[in-house]
VEXZA-830407 format. One record per residue (C-alpha): residue number from 1; residue in one letter; y, x, z. Coordinates in pm, 1 decimal, decimal comma. Layout:
SITE seq type py px pz
SITE NUM a Y X Z
...
//
This chain:
SITE seq type py px pz
SITE 1 m 10156,4 8440,4 9561,6
SITE 2 n 10269,2 8791,5 9642,6
SITE 3 r 10304,8 9102,1 9425,5
SITE 4 a 10166,0 9429,5 9556,5
SITE 5 v 10142,6 9793,7 9477,1
SITE 6 f 9801,2 9921,8 9585,0
SITE 7 l 9815,3 10286,6 9682,4
SITE 8 d 9540,4 10540,4 9736,3
SITE 9 r 9604,4 10743,2 10050,2
SITE 10 d 9507,0 11111,6 10022,6
SITE 11 g 9682,5 11296,8 9739,8
SITE 12 v 9915,9 11003,0 9674,8
SITE 13 l 10088,9 10937,1 10007,9
SITE 14 n 9983,9 11249,8 10197,5
SITE 15 r 9890,3 11605,1 10119,8
SITE 16 t 9525,7 11698,0 10062,2
SITE 17 v 9360,3 12035,9 10089,9
SITE 18 v 9167,6 12135,4 9775,7
SITE 19 d 8876,7 12370,1 9847,4
SITE 20 a 8748,9 12659,4 9635,2
SITE 21 e 8525,1 12421,3 9433,5
SITE 22 g 8827,3 12205,9 9348,9
SITE 23 v 8726,4 11922,6 9584,8
SITE 24 p 9015,5 11756,8 9774,5
SITE 25 h 8978,2 11685,9 10145,8
SITE 26 p 9181,1 11452,1 10361,8
SITE 27 p 9355,8 11559,5 10679,0
SITE 28 a 9099,1 11591,1 10960,3
SITE 29 h 9331,3 11440,9 11221,7
SITE 30 v 9688,8 11321,5 11272,0
SITE 31 a 9819,0 11671,5 11341,3
SITE 32 e 9728,9 11768,4 10983,2
SITE 33 l 9893,9 11465,1 10822,9
SITE 34 q 10182,0 11555,8 10591,6
SITE 35 i 10353,6 11279,8 10393,8
SITE 36 l 10436,1 11404,1 10045,5
SITE 37 p 10802,7 11452,0 9947,7
SITE 38 g 10969,9 11148,2 9799,4
SITE 39 v 10702,1 10900,7 9912,0
SITE 40 a 10909,9 10721,2 10178,3
SITE 41 a 11205,7 10671,0 9945,5
SITE 42 a 10984,8 10547,9 9661,0
SITE 43 l 10808,9 10299,9 9886,9
SITE 44 d 11144,2 10176,4 10025,6
SITE 45 r 11255,4 10103,7 9666,6
SITE 46 l 10936,6 9903,8 9601,1
SITE 47 t 10966,2 9695,3 9918,8
SITE 48 a 11332,9 9629,8 9843,8
SITE 49 r 11217,0 9466,2 9519,8
SITE 50 g 10967,0 9243,0 9700,0
SITE 51 f 10641,3 9435,8 9661,2
SITE 52 m 10381,7 9444,4 9934,0
SITE 53 l 10240,9 9795,3 9980,4
SITE 54 v 9866,4 9805,9 10043,9
SITE 55 v 9674,4 10126,8 10098,1
SITE 56 v 9318,1 10119,1 9961,2
SITE 57 t 9131,2 10434,8 10056,4
SITE 58 n 8776,1 10570,7 10034,3
SITE 59 q 8689,5 10770,7 10346,4
SITE 60 p 8325,0 10877,8 10287,3
SITE 61 d 8344,2 11171,1 10529,8
SITE 62 v 8283,2 10919,4 10808,1
SITE 63 a 7946,4 10820,6 10655,2
SITE 64 r 7872,0 11187,5 10587,8
SITE 65 g 7931,3 11277,1 10952,9
SITE 66 r 8223,5 11509,0 10876,3
SITE 67 q 8496,3 11292,6 11025,1
SITE 68 r 8520,8 11042,1 11306,0
SITE 69 h 8616,4 10680,7 11233,4
SITE 70 e 8874,8 10701,6 11512,9
SITE 71 d 9048,1 10998,4 11348,5
SITE 72 v 9075,1 10815,4 11013,7
SITE 73 e 9214,9 10508,9 11189,7
SITE 74 a 9469,3 10725,5 11377,6
SITE 75 i 9585,0 10875,2 11044,5
SITE 76 n 9613,9 10527,9 10892,8
SITE 77 q 9812,3 10405,6 11194,1
SITE 78 s 10043,3 10706,9 11174,1
SITE 79 l 10109,5 10637,5 10804,1
SITE 80 a 10179,4 10272,4 10879,9
SITE 81 a 10425,0 10376,2 11151,1
SITE 82 q 10613,7 10610,3 10917,5
SITE 83 l 10602,4 10416,2 10590,0
SITE 84 p 10675,5 10047,8 10502,4
SITE 85 l 10307,5 9961,7 10447,5
SITE 86 t 10190,1 9601,5 10456,8
SITE 87 a 9823,8 9684,5 10528,0
SITE 88 v 9562,4 9957,4 10506,6
SITE 89 y 9207,9 9886,9 10380,8
SITE 90 a 8949,4 10161,5 10412,8
SITE 91 c 8594,4 10204,1 10288,6
SITE 92 y 8386,8 10423,7 10520,7
SITE 93 h 8075,6 10428,2 10300,8
SITE 94 d 7926,3 10698,4 10077,9
SITE 95 n 7797,3 10648,2 9722,8
SITE 96 a 7439,6 10598,4 9841,2
SITE 97 d 7546,3 10290,1 10042,5
SITE 98 r 7620,0 10100,2 9720,7
SITE 99 c 7882,9 9889,1 9892,8
SITE 100 e 8131,3 9668,3 9711,1
SITE 101 c 8434,9 9824,4 9876,4
SITE 102 r 8399,4 10187,6 9758,5
SITE 103 k 8622,1 10255,4 9461,6
SITE 104 p 8564,8 10247,1 9162,2
SITE 105 k 8440,4 9901,7 9268,6
SITE 106 p 8728,8 9661,7 9329,4
SITE 107 g 8625,5 9527,7 9670,2
SITE 108 l 8911,6 9672,2 9874,0
SITE 109 l 9166,4 9530,4 9629,7
SITE 110 t 9005,8 9187,2 9600,0
SITE 111 r 8965,5 9159,6 9979,0
SITE 112 a 9332,0 9249,6 10029,9
SITE 113 a 9433,0 9002,0 9761,2
SITE 114 a 9239,2 8722,0 9935,1
SITE 115 d 9369,4 8817,3 10280,5
SITE 116 l 9735,5 8858,7 10178,9
SITE 117 d 9763,4 8600,9 9897,5
SITE 118 i 9825,3 8867,8 9633,7
SITE 119 d 9842,1 8792,7 9262,8
SITE 120 l 9641,3 9079,5 9115,5
SITE 121 k 9776,3 9017,3 8764,0
SITE 122 a 10128,1 9082,9 8894,4
SITE 123 s 10026,1 9389,0 9097,1
SITE 124 f 9980,9 9759,5 9033,2
SITE 125 m 9746,7 10041,5 9140,3
SITE 126 v 9858,1 10401,9 9201,1
SITE 127 g 9591,9 10664,7 9261,7
SITE 128 d 9502,7 11028,5 9202,2
SITE 129 r 9142,8 10986,8 9091,5
SITE 130 w 8970,9 10814,3 8803,8
SITE 131 s 8796,5 10582,3 9051,2
SITE 132 d 9133,2 10444,5 9169,6
SITE 133 i 9233,4 10357,7 8815,1
SITE 134 v 8899,4 10192,4 8737,3
SITE 135 a 8918,4 9987,9 9057,6
SITE 136 g 9268,3 9866,2 8967,3
SITE 137 t 9157,5 9777,3 8616,1
SITE 138 v 8839,1 9596,2 8725,0
SITE 139 a 9030,1 9407,7 8995,2
SITE 140 g 9269,6 9279,1 8727,6
SITE 141 c 9586,3 9465,5 8820,6
SITE 142 r 9864,1 9455,4 8564,1
SITE 143 c 9873,7 9835,3 8536,5
SITE 144 s 9724,0 10135,7 8705,4
SITE 145 y 9901,3 10471,3 8725,1
SITE 146 l 9724,9 10806,2 8771,6
SITE 147 v 9899,3 11069,4 8983,4
SITE 148 q 9786,4 11388,0 8806,3
SITE 149 a 9590,4 11633,9 9016,4
SITE 150 s 9341,8 11909,4 8936,0
SITE 151 y 9059,2 11675,9 9046,1
SITE 152 s 9179,8 11351,3 8880,1
SITE 153 e 8919,9 11346,2 8598,2
SITE 154 s 9160,0 11153,0 8374,2
SITE 155 h 8904,1 11156,3 8091,8
SITE 156 r 8698,6 10901,6 8291,3
SITE 157 c 8968,7 10631,7 8297,8
SITE 158 m 9249,2 10472,0 8101,0
SITE 159 p 9565,4 10459,7 8311,3
SITE 160 a 9881,2 10291,6 8186,4
SITE 161 a 10046,2 10627,9 8242,3
SITE 162 v 9984,8 10964,2 8402,4
SITE 163 v 10259,0 11042,7 8653,3
SITE 164 k 10348,8 11342,0 8866,7
SITE 165 d 10393,3 11144,0 9191,6
SITE 166 v 10452,9 10807,7 9356,4
SITE 167 a 10825,7 10824,0 9281,5
SITE 168 e 10755,0 10840,3 8906,9
SITE 169 a 10506,0 10550,3 8937,5
SITE 170 a 10767,6 10349,5 9129,7
SITE 171 d 11021,0 10414,1 8849,9
SITE 172 l 10777,7 10272,1 8592,6
SITE 173 i 10685,2 9972,8 8809,8
SITE 174 l 11051,7 9890,1 8878,5
SITE 175 a 11132,5 9922,2 8509,1
SITE 176 g 10886,5 9644,7 8435,5
SITE 177 g 10549,6 9818,8 8450,8
SITE 178 g 10322,4 9844,3 8151,4
//
């Protein structure tokens, strides 16, 4: 079985825009995509140590009619072309859809684990929202790390650690996790 680091997309790998109400928004199209500093190097270190890198991302703006499915897919493809990602799994539903793939439910992680023969107990989750951390915990990941942001709502989850970015999470994972 394989080990993986599951990664949320927006706010973890790429820059988000936080509006006046404190709500983060993903890039609207590829031209707005900006990979965060240090991400590529951190991911290279993880792959060098044998980790698969799997993006698991909620993209509810598609269901809400604010973003086209094709634009989200183009952003995902651009990230995969620039970073050493194994796969990208996206949920296009909104809360009202009550799907199994929208984090905090673990569906994206468990589907990826089944598809890619991933040992969840030997894997990690890195996200910038409470729902990422809960999804990683419920899926059975060894540890989940919260990238601190103004919208993280860390009081709603129990991460193994709160980190400033993916590079710090990678340091902890490569040092043995936990």
